C-alpha positions as CSV (number, residue, x, y, z in Angstrom):
1,M,4.6,3.7,-11.4
2,Q,3.5,6.9,-10.5
3,D,4.2,8.3,-14.0
4,R,1.7,5.7,-15.3
5,L,-1.1,6.9,-13.1
6,R,-3.9,8.8,-14.7
7,L,-6.9,9.8,-13.2
8,V,-10.0,10.2,-15.4
9,A,-13.0,12.1,-14.4
10,P,-16.5,10.7,-15.3
11,A,-17.8,12.4,-18.5
12,G,-19.2,15.9,-17.8
13,V,-17.4,16.4,-14.4
14,A,-14.3,18.8,-14.5
15,H,-11.8,17.7,-11.9
16,A,-8.1,18.2,-11.5
17,P,-6.2,16.1,-8.8
18,R,-5.5,18.4,-5.6
19,V,-1.8,16.7,-5.6
20,L,0.2,16.7,-8.7
21,P,2.7,13.9,-9.2
22,G,6.2,15.0,-8.6
23,E,9.7,13.6,-9.0
24,P,9.9,9.9,-8.6
25,D,12.1,9.7,-5.8
26,D,9.8,12.4,-3.7
27,A,8.2,9.9,-1.1
28,P,5.9,12.4,0.6
29,N,4.6,13.5,-2.8
30,F,4.0,9.8,-4.0
31,L,2.0,9.2,-0.7
32,A,-0.2,12.0,-1.2
33,V,-0.9,11.4,-4.6
34,V,-1.5,7.4,-3.9
35,N,-3.6,8.4,-0.9
36,E,-5.7,10.8,-2.8
37,T,-6.2,8.4,-5.5
38,L,-7.3,5.7,-3.3
39,A,-9.6,8.2,-1.5
40,R,-11.4,9.0,-4.6
41,N,-11.7,5.1,-5.6
42,L,-12.0,3.5,-2.3
43,P,-10.8,-0.3,-2.6
44,P,-13.5,-3.1,-2.3
45,A,-14.6,-3.6,1.5
46,A,-12.8,-7.2,1.4
47,D,-9.6,-5.0,1.0
48,Q,-10.4,-2.5,3.8
49,G,-8.4,-4.6,6.4
50,L,-5.5,-5.1,4.3
51,L,-5.2,-1.2,3.9
52,G,-5.7,-0.8,7.5
53,T,-2.5,-2.8,8.0
54,W,-0.4,-0.5,5.7
55,A,-1.6,2.7,7.5
56,E,1.8,2.7,9.5
57,L,3.5,2.8,6.1
58,G,1.5,6.0,5.2
59,L,-1.0,4.4,2.9
60,R,-4.0,6.2,4.4
61,P,-7.0,6.4,1.8
62,G,-9.8,8.5,3.0
63,A,-8.2,9.0,6.3
64,T,-10.5,10.4,8.9
65,D,-8.7,13.6,10.2
66,R,-5.9,14.3,8.0
67,F,-5.3,15.2,4.3
68,A,-3.5,13.0,2.0
69,E,-0.6,15.3,2.0
70,D,-0.3,15.1,5.9
71,A,0.4,11.3,5.9
72,W,4.2,11.8,5.5
73,D,4.2,14.0,8.7
74,A,2.4,11.4,10.8
75,L,4.9,8.5,10.0
76,K,7.7,7.4,12.5
77,P,11.2,8.9,11.2
78,S,12.2,5.5,10.7
79,V,9.7,4.6,8.2
80,Q,10.4,8.1,6.6
81,Q,13.8,6.9,6.3
82,A,12.8,3.7,4.4
83,W,10.7,5.5,2.2
84,A,13.4,8.1,1.2
85,T,15.9,5.3,0.9
86,H,13.9,3.1,-1.1
87,I,11.5,5.1,-3.5
88,G,14.1,5.8,-6.1
89,A,15.3,2.3,-6.6
90,A,11.5,1.1,-6.5
91,F,10.8,3.5,-9.3
92,G,13.7,2.4,-11.4
93,R,12.9,-1.4,-11.2
94,V,9.1,-0.5,-12.4
95,R,10.5,1.4,-15.4
96,Q,12.5,-1.6,-16.4
């Protein structure tokens, strides 16, 4: 899924993502890329409540006092373990 993400800046605006996608099984990088992307393109207001429920999983677009790269460090160890255990298999299923 991450391999299929592509950020396109508006015409005439030079922009490079701050966080570049890495290996598919790198959960901290995955969260950083997703959070940066979501912060640059916030979901509709109707979905903000849903995103709020995902914050404990590391999905924190536009976090108030943390950069996207720091979302991993704020996770409970059990949530980090779940990401680390399942991210590779999830990417495998997406690519099928």
